[in-house]
Every structure is written in structure tokens, then in C-alpha cells.
KOLPALUM-342775 format. One record per residue (C-alpha): y, x, z; residue in one letter; residue number from 1. Coordinates in Angstrom, 2 decimals. Last residue first. Layout:
REM residues N
+---------+---------+---------+----+-----+
:      c2 :      c1 :      c3 : aa :   i :
+---------+---------+---------+----+-----+
:       Y :       X :       Z :  A : NUM :
...
+---------+---------+---------+----+-----+
//
This chain:
REM residues 257
+---------+---------+---------+----+-----+
:      c2 :      c1 :      c3 : aa :   i :
+---------+---------+---------+----+-----+
:    8.46 :   -0.78 :   -4.42 :  X : 257 :
:    8.26 :   -4.53 :   -4.90 :  X : 256 :
:   11.29 :   -6.62 :   -5.89 :  X : 255 :
:   10.99 :   -9.86 :   -3.92 :  X : 254 :
:   11.27 :  -13.22 :   -5.65 :  X : 253 :
:   13.41 :  -16.09 :   -4.36 :  X : 252 :
:   13.12 :  -19.47 :   -6.06 :  X : 251 :
:   15.05 :  -22.70 :   -5.34 :  X : 250 :
:   14.94 :  -23.45 :   -9.08 :  X : 249 :
:   18.73 :  -23.90 :   -9.35 :  X : 248 :
:   19.26 :  -21.23 :   -6.68 :  X : 247 :
:   17.48 :  -18.53 :   -8.63 :  X : 246 :
:   17.22 :  -15.41 :   -6.50 :  X : 245 :
:   15.99 :  -11.90 :   -7.27 :  X : 244 :
:   15.15 :   -9.47 :   -4.49 :  X : 243 :
:   15.47 :   -5.93 :   -3.22 :  X : 242 :
:   13.45 :   -2.75 :   -2.92 :  X : 241 :
:   10.64 :   -4.24 :   -0.83 :  X : 240 :
:    7.86 :   -2.66 :    1.26 :  X : 239 :
:   10.23 :   -1.83 :    4.10 :  X : 238 :
:   10.40 :    0.59 :    7.03 :  X : 237 :
:   12.13 :    1.39 :   10.31 :  X : 236 :
:   11.16 :   -1.91 :   11.91 :  X : 235 :
:   14.57 :   -3.06 :   13.14 :  X : 234 :
:   16.80 :   -1.24 :   10.64 :  X : 233 :
:   14.59 :   -1.96 :    7.62 :  X : 232 :
:   13.94 :   -5.54 :    8.73 :  X : 231 :
:   17.67 :   -6.14 :    9.21 :  X : 230 :
:   18.47 :   -4.73 :    5.75 :  X : 229 :
:   15.98 :   -7.09 :    4.09 :  X : 228 :
:   17.38 :   -9.94 :    6.19 :  X : 227 :
:   20.84 :   -8.93 :    4.98 :  X : 226 :
:   19.76 :   -9.45 :    1.39 :  X : 225 :
:   18.23 :  -12.86 :    2.14 :  X : 224 :
:   21.29 :  -14.11 :    4.02 :  X : 223 :
:   23.79 :  -12.67 :    1.51 :  X : 222 :
:   22.00 :  -14.27 :   -1.44 :  X : 221 :
:   22.03 :  -17.66 :    0.25 :  X : 220 :
:   25.73 :  -17.26 :    1.15 :  X : 219 :
:   26.82 :  -16.20 :   -2.33 :  X : 218 :
:   24.77 :  -18.81 :   -4.24 :  X : 217 :
:   25.96 :  -21.61 :   -1.96 :  X : 216 :
:   28.97 :  -23.09 :   -3.77 :  X : 215 :
:   28.13 :  -22.38 :   -7.40 :  X : 214 :
:   29.75 :  -19.44 :   -9.14 :  X : 213 :
:   31.69 :  -19.67 :  -12.43 :  X : 212 :
:   32.35 :  -23.41 :  -12.40 :  X : 211 :
:   32.88 :  -23.29 :   -8.64 :  X : 210 :
:   35.73 :  -20.79 :   -9.10 :  X : 209 :
:   37.45 :  -23.05 :  -11.63 :  X : 208 :
:   37.24 :  -25.99 :   -9.22 :  X : 207 :
:   38.54 :  -23.86 :   -6.33 :  X : 206 :
:   41.57 :  -22.91 :   -8.42 :  X : 205 :
:   43.13 :  -19.97 :  -10.24 :  X : 204 :
:   39.99 :  -17.87 :  -10.34 :  X : 203 :
:   40.36 :  -14.10 :  -10.17 :  X : 202 :
:   38.81 :  -11.91 :  -12.85 :  X : 201 :
:   35.16 :  -11.75 :  -13.89 :  X : 200 :
:   35.78 :   -8.22 :  -15.09 :  X : 199 :
:   34.58 :   -7.43 :  -18.59 :  X : 198 :
:   32.00 :   -4.62 :  -18.56 :  X : 197 :
:   29.28 :   -6.66 :  -20.28 :  X : 196 :
:   25.93 :   -5.12 :  -19.39 :  X : 195 :
:   23.86 :   -3.52 :  -22.16 :  X : 194 :
:   25.05 :    0.00 :  -21.33 :  X : 193 :
:   23.98 :   -0.63 :  -17.74 :  X : 192 :
:   20.31 :   -0.23 :  -18.62 :  X : 191 :
:   19.13 :   -1.22 :  -15.16 :  X : 190 :
:   17.38 :    0.51 :  -12.25 :  X : 189 :
:   19.48 :    3.68 :  -12.10 :  X : 188 :
:   22.88 :    1.97 :  -11.83 :  X : 187 :
:   21.55 :   -0.58 :   -9.33 :  X : 186 :
:   20.00 :    2.21 :   -7.25 :  X : 185 :
:   16.44 :    3.44 :   -7.73 :  X : 184 :
:   14.42 :    3.93 :   -4.50 :  X : 183 :
:   13.30 :    7.40 :   -3.40 :  X : 182 :
:   10.85 :    8.45 :   -0.67 :  X : 181 :
:    8.00 :    6.06 :   -1.47 :  X : 180 :
:    5.14 :    6.56 :    0.98 :  X : 179 :
:    1.73 :    5.48 :   -0.34 :  X : 178 :
:    0.17 :    4.58 :    2.97 :  X : 177 :
:   -3.15 :    5.25 :    4.73 :  X : 176 :
:   -3.71 :    8.89 :    3.84 :  X : 175 :
:   -0.07 :    9.67 :    4.65 :  X : 174 :
:    2.24 :   12.35 :    3.30 :  X : 173 :
:    4.95 :   13.66 :    5.63 :  X : 172 :
:    8.36 :   12.03 :    5.16 :  X : 171 :
:   11.20 :   12.70 :    2.73 :  X : 170 :
:   14.20 :   10.44 :    2.25 :  X : 169 :
:   15.39 :   11.27 :   -1.24 :  X : 168 :
:   19.12 :   10.81 :   -1.75 :  X : 167 :
:   21.45 :    7.88 :   -2.40 :  X : 166 :
:   18.54 :    5.51 :   -1.93 :  X : 165 :
:   18.55 :    2.08 :   -3.53 :  X : 164 :
:   18.41 :   -1.50 :   -2.27 :  X : 163 :
:   19.17 :   -3.99 :   -5.05 :  X : 162 :
:   20.11 :   -7.61 :   -4.28 :  X : 161 :
:   20.04 :  -10.08 :   -7.14 :  X : 160 :
:   21.70 :  -13.26 :   -8.27 :  X : 159 :
:   21.32 :  -16.63 :   -9.91 :  X : 158 :
:   23.20 :  -19.93 :   -9.82 :  X : 157 :
:   26.63 :  -19.08 :  -11.27 :  X : 156 :
:   26.16 :  -15.35 :  -11.62 :  X : 155 :
:   25.33 :  -12.87 :   -8.89 :  X : 154 :
:   25.47 :   -9.31 :   -7.66 :  X : 153 :
:   24.81 :   -7.63 :   -4.33 :  X : 152 :
:   24.30 :   -3.85 :   -4.18 :  X : 151 :
:   22.71 :   -1.94 :   -1.31 :  X : 150 :
:   23.33 :    1.83 :   -1.45 :  X : 149 :
:   21.40 :    3.93 :    1.04 :  X : 148 :
:   21.27 :    7.37 :    2.70 :  X : 147 :
:   24.74 :    8.94 :    2.87 :  X : 146 :
:   25.04 :   11.24 :    5.90 :  X : 145 :
:   28.19 :   10.60 :    7.93 :  X : 144 :
:   26.41 :    9.29 :   11.06 :  X : 143 :
:   24.24 :   12.40 :   10.93 :  X : 142 :
:   27.18 :   14.72 :   11.67 :  X : 141 :
:   25.67 :   18.18 :   12.21 :  X : 140 :
:   23.19 :   17.48 :    9.42 :  X : 139 :
:   26.09 :   16.81 :    7.08 :  X : 138 :
:   25.34 :   19.08 :    4.16 :  X : 137 :
:   27.26 :   17.31 :    1.41 :  X : 136 :
:   25.50 :   16.74 :   -1.90 :  X : 135 :
:   24.87 :   13.03 :   -1.29 :  X : 134 :
:   28.61 :   12.46 :   -0.92 :  X : 133 :
:   29.26 :   13.47 :   -4.54 :  X : 132 :
:   26.58 :   11.13 :   -5.85 :  X : 131 :
:   27.98 :    8.41 :   -3.61 :  X : 130 :
:   31.42 :    8.78 :   -5.20 :  X : 129 :
:   30.05 :    8.56 :   -8.75 :  X : 128 :
:   27.85 :    5.57 :   -7.94 :  X : 127 :
:   30.82 :    3.74 :   -6.39 :  X : 126 :
:   32.90 :    4.35 :   -9.52 :  X : 125 :
:   30.05 :    3.06 :  -11.71 :  X : 124 :
:   29.74 :   -0.03 :   -9.52 :  X : 123 :
:   33.46 :   -0.72 :   -9.82 :  X : 122 :
:   33.28 :   -0.51 :  -13.62 :  X : 121 :
:   30.26 :   -2.83 :  -13.71 :  X : 120 :
:   32.14 :   -5.82 :  -12.36 :  X : 119 :
:   32.02 :   -8.42 :   -9.58 :  X : 118 :
:   31.87 :   -6.39 :   -6.39 :  X : 117 :
:   29.85 :   -6.95 :   -3.23 :  X : 116 :
:   28.83 :   -3.35 :   -2.57 :  X : 115 :
:   27.06 :   -2.22 :    0.59 :  X : 114 :
:   27.12 :    1.51 :    1.37 :  X : 113 :
:   24.80 :    2.68 :    4.14 :  X : 112 :
:   24.89 :    5.92 :    6.14 :  X : 111 :
:   28.59 :    6.68 :    5.74 :  X : 110 :
:   31.03 :    9.05 :    4.06 :  X : 109 :
:   34.47 :    7.51 :    4.15 :  X : 108 :
:   35.99 :    6.81 :    0.76 :  X : 107 :
:   39.81 :    6.77 :    0.93 :  X : 106 :
:   40.70 :    9.36 :   -1.72 :  X : 105 :
:   37.61 :    8.97 :   -3.92 :  X : 104 :
:   38.09 :    5.23 :   -4.27 :  X : 103 :
:   37.36 :    1.89 :   -2.59 :  X : 102 :
:   40.22 :   -0.47 :   -3.46 :  X : 101 :
:   42.73 :   -0.78 :   -0.66 :  X : 100 :
:   43.34 :   -2.88 :    2.43 :  X :  99 :
:   41.11 :   -0.67 :    4.57 :  X :  98 :
:   39.63 :   -2.59 :    7.50 :  X :  97 :
:   37.95 :   -1.05 :   10.54 :  X :  96 :
:   35.40 :   -2.18 :   13.10 :  X :  95 :
:   36.13 :   -2.13 :   16.81 :  X :  94 :
:   33.62 :   -4.73 :   18.02 :  X :  93 :
:   34.11 :   -7.43 :   20.63 :  X :  92 :
:   31.92 :   -9.86 :   18.68 :  X :  91 :
:   34.38 :  -12.68 :   17.97 :  X :  90 :
:   37.68 :  -10.77 :   18.15 :  X :  89 :
:   36.31 :   -7.83 :   16.16 :  X :  88 :
:   34.79 :  -10.19 :   13.59 :  X :  87 :
:   38.05 :  -12.09 :   13.10 :  X :  86 :
:   40.11 :   -8.93 :   12.79 :  X :  85 :
:   37.56 :   -7.59 :   10.28 :  X :  84 :
:   37.73 :  -10.78 :    8.22 :  X :  83 :
:   41.52 :  -11.06 :    8.08 :  X :  82 :
:   42.14 :   -7.34 :    7.47 :  X :  81 :
:   39.58 :   -7.17 :    4.66 :  X :  80 :
:   41.02 :  -10.25 :    2.95 :  X :  79 :
:   44.67 :   -9.17 :    3.09 :  X :  78 :
:   46.95 :  -12.02 :    4.09 :  X :  77 :
:   48.75 :  -14.39 :    1.71 :  X :  76 :
:   46.81 :  -17.44 :    2.86 :  X :  75 :
:   44.84 :  -16.84 :    6.06 :  X :  74 :
:   46.13 :  -19.95 :    7.90 :  X :  73 :
:   44.77 :  -22.05 :    5.05 :  X :  72 :
:   41.18 :  -20.98 :    5.80 :  X :  71 :
:   38.91 :  -18.15 :    4.72 :  X :  70 :
:   35.14 :  -17.68 :    4.64 :  X :  69 :
:   34.80 :  -17.76 :    0.85 :  X :  68 :
:   33.78 :  -20.68 :   -1.35 :  X :  67 :
:   35.88 :  -23.22 :    0.53 :  X :  66 :
:   39.20 :  -21.36 :    0.54 :  X :  65 :
:   39.31 :  -18.60 :   -2.05 :  X :  64 :
:   41.13 :  -20.64 :   -4.71 :  X :  63 :
:   44.04 :  -21.16 :   -2.29 :  X :  62 :
:   44.65 :  -17.37 :   -2.27 :  X :  61 :
:   43.68 :  -14.69 :    0.27 :  X :  60 :
:   44.96 :  -11.21 :   -0.56 :  X :  59 :
:   43.08 :   -8.52 :   -2.45 :  X :  58 :
:   42.82 :   -4.77 :   -1.72 :  X :  57 :
:   39.30 :   -4.86 :   -0.25 :  X :  56 :
:   37.39 :   -2.21 :    1.71 :  X :  55 :
:   35.55 :   -2.99 :    4.96 :  X :  54 :
:   34.49 :   -0.26 :    7.41 :  X :  53 :
:   31.58 :   -1.21 :    9.66 :  X :  52 :
:   30.05 :    0.54 :   12.68 :  X :  51 :
:   26.58 :   -0.74 :   13.45 :  X :  50 :
:   24.27 :   -1.04 :   16.45 :  X :  49 :
:   23.66 :    1.67 :   19.04 :  X :  48 :
:   20.07 :    0.54 :   19.74 :  X :  47 :
:   18.89 :   -0.99 :   23.01 :  X :  46 :
:   17.11 :   -3.93 :   21.30 :  X :  45 :
:   20.01 :   -6.21 :   22.30 :  X :  44 :
:   22.26 :   -3.66 :   20.59 :  X :  43 :
:   20.33 :   -4.20 :   17.37 :  X :  42 :
:   20.79 :   -7.95 :   17.87 :  X :  41 :
:   24.58 :   -7.73 :   18.12 :  X :  40 :
:   24.89 :   -5.42 :   15.11 :  X :  39 :
:   22.63 :   -7.63 :   12.99 :  X :  38 :
:   24.65 :  -10.71 :   13.93 :  X :  37 :
:   27.90 :   -9.01 :   12.95 :  X :  36 :
:   26.26 :   -7.80 :    9.75 :  X :  35 :
:   25.54 :  -11.43 :    8.86 :  X :  34 :
:   29.25 :  -12.30 :    9.03 :  X :  33 :
:   30.06 :   -9.25 :    6.94 :  X :  32 :
:   27.54 :  -10.33 :    4.32 :  X :  31 :
:   29.06 :  -13.81 :    4.10 :  X :  30 :
:   32.56 :  -12.40 :    3.70 :  X :  29 :
:   31.29 :   -9.97 :    1.06 :  X :  28 :
:   29.51 :  -12.60 :   -1.01 :  X :  27 :
:   32.47 :  -14.81 :   -1.87 :  X :  26 :
:   35.11 :  -12.16 :   -1.28 :  X :  25 :
:   35.27 :   -9.08 :    0.93 :  X :  24 :
:   34.41 :   -6.25 :   -1.43 :  X :  23 :
:   33.06 :   -2.84 :   -0.47 :  X :  22 :
:   31.27 :   -2.86 :    2.88 :  X :  21 :
:   30.95 :    0.71 :    4.15 :  X :  20 :
:   28.32 :    1.02 :    6.89 :  X :  19 :
:   27.81 :    3.56 :    9.68 :  X :  18 :
:   24.72 :    3.27 :   11.89 :  X :  17 :
:   26.05 :    3.41 :   15.45 :  X :  16 :
:   25.53 :    6.85 :   16.98 :  X :  15 :
:   22.52 :    8.67 :   18.45 :  X :  14 :
:   20.09 :    6.94 :   16.12 :  X :  13 :
:   16.36 :    6.84 :   16.93 :  X :  12 :
:   14.47 :    5.39 :   13.98 :  X :  11 :
:   17.55 :    5.49 :   11.78 :  X :  10 :
:   17.89 :    9.26 :   12.27 :  X :   9 :
:   14.30 :    9.75 :   11.11 :  X :   8 :
:   15.23 :    8.35 :    7.68 :  X :   7 :
:   13.80 :    4.90 :    6.90 :  X :   6 :
:   10.24 :    4.62 :    5.63 :  X :   5 :
:    9.46 :    3.13 :    2.23 :  X :   4 :
:    6.02 :    1.61 :    1.84 :  X :   3 :
:    3.45 :    1.28 :   -0.92 :  X :   2 :
:    0.00 :    0.00 :    0.00 :  X :   1 :
+---------+---------+---------+----+-----+
//
């Protein structure tokens, strides 16, 4: 049986696992909410929990209310600032918000990068930055070592979550298990040349937004993707590299290793 085992640091971390969440919109707000629950439950298991940094340059508009976790009082405010402030107040955390697009200048090296972006260009930029971070020798600062990239992407009623490794995570060979030390990232798994690079662009109204993405595709995808992350952090291993979801058919299919 194939299995991927988390890095030794994840099995007994000395610091909170560091996470960069890139994008705080339809999926990102739902993912951040789930990360708050993961952090709380990891601490209940006597683990250090998570430290999150959220990146998003956008402000809340009327079209965001309903599909994303914002209300009228948030209008005109930065999305990352609103959500991180809310999470810190609710859970008593001290997470950080960066009201800018994720780029080489502001990218903090972290253990897990989670992207909730809507275009290929952003994913390519993330891949470039993570490739650079994977070369750093950060054994003295394990909470800065880049291990995983989890990418969320969706259309109107379908979506996928891809868990990939930024660098090989080596473990001793096992007679019982076929240990997989490297998982392809979104960029490595698909022929990105065939993907349309046009940005989805902002919607001008809730009705327009719902025509491009149905109401619960983001939240259902976020729940299943974060469950995969939870199992990896709680159990220290996984036999899945992501999932595909079709909300219209009510189907969720795991991506095997």
C-alpha cells in the first residue's frame, strides 16, 4: 500500500506549523475558518497548532457578501485584514494579514503554502517562489522550511484540491509500505499550457458571481481539502494526494498516491 509520511518535524513540532494562505475570497475565507478549527484541535492534542499568514490585496465589495464570509460592515475593508482580525478575536490567536499580493518581496518562508487563487498566472508565480524557498538550508529554523503546497481550484460546480511537496520528504524504506516521498504540485501534475490563462476577474454583483461559481462549491471543497490536511497533521501520514469534487453529481473522488 502506498503512503506518504509527513516530515519528522510535523510528527513532533517545536513551533506552530507555519502556513501561508494566499487568497481570501470564496474559497480562502472558508479555508481560513477551517484552519481555525484545525489549530484549536491540534492544541487540544498537546501540539503547538498553526501560525497563519494571509495574503490578499482586495477589498470587500457588495458582490462578495453571501458567497464569501463577509458582511455589510466589512465593505471597503481589506479582505485579509477583516478575516484575520475576526479569527484572532474568535480563537485568541495572533495570526497575521498582509494586504498585498503574494510576491517575492513579501513571501515568508513557511511549512505549508495554501493557494486559493483564480488564475494560472498566480499559480506560476507561487511555484517560482516555492522553488526558490526549497533551496534554502533552514534546518536551524524548521518552522521556515517549505514542505507542502496545497492548491484549491474550482469552476461553477466542480473543483479540485492538489496536495504537492515542495521538496522530497525522505524516510527509511519499509517492507510493509510503499513510501512516497514526493507528491506532484498543481503545476507538475497538469499540462498547464492547455489551461486558459485569462483571469476570472471580479464579479460586479452577487448574481453574476453565482453564475460563475455556485453557492456551496467553495465551502464544500474547503471542508474536504482541509480534512485531508487535518488527517496529515493529526496522523502524520496520508494515502491521498488530493481530491476531485462534482457538486452537481454530489461526487467526491480521492486522488490516490
